[in-house]
N, C-alpha and C positions, 0 to 999 in steps of 0.2 A: 543421618544428620551430621555425623563427624566428617564425612566426605564433603558435603556441601559447605560446612564451616571452613574446612581447609581450602577448598577452591575459592571461597569468597574472602578468605583471610580474616575470618571472625574468631576472636578468642572466646567469646561467650555464646552459648546457644540462644540466649535471649535476643542477641543482636540478629542472629539468623532468623529466628522466629518473627522478629519485627519486620524483616524484609519480605518474608514469604507469606505472611498472614494476609488474607484478603486477595491474594493473587491466583488462587486456585481456579476460579471460574470468572475469567474476564467477561465483561458485558460489552456488547456493541454500543458505540457512541455515534450519534448522528452529527455530522459536521457539514458545513457549507463553505465551499470555496469562493462563493460569490461570482461564479462564472455563468455565462449565458451564451447560448448559440447565436443570439442576436449580435454578439460581438465579433462573430466570424463571418468574413466575406468569402463565401465559397468560391467566387470568381477569381480571387487573388491567389488561390492555391494552385501550384504547378503540379498536377497529379502525376505527371511523368517522372519528376525528379523527387517528389516528396517521399521520405522514408516511412512508409506505412507498414504496419504489421501485415504479414502475408494474407491473413484471413480477410482483412479489410480491403487490401489491394485486389484480391480475387473477386470480392463483391462488386467493386467498382468496375473491373474489367467485364464481368458478366452483365452489368447494367448497360455497357456501351455496345454490346453485340446486337 
């Protein structure tokens, strides 16, 4: 605990306890970015120059063969 207190700059162990309590088991949170594939016009994408992850680019190339 002393090491953590020193790293965090806490003078009191109660301050450190306050910050670390409840953080041992983070729980997943569902979020929504409000995005929809309907907003994407696939025809407007220049697949030759788009910087795609290699895995995705390989799938696209395999589909064109």
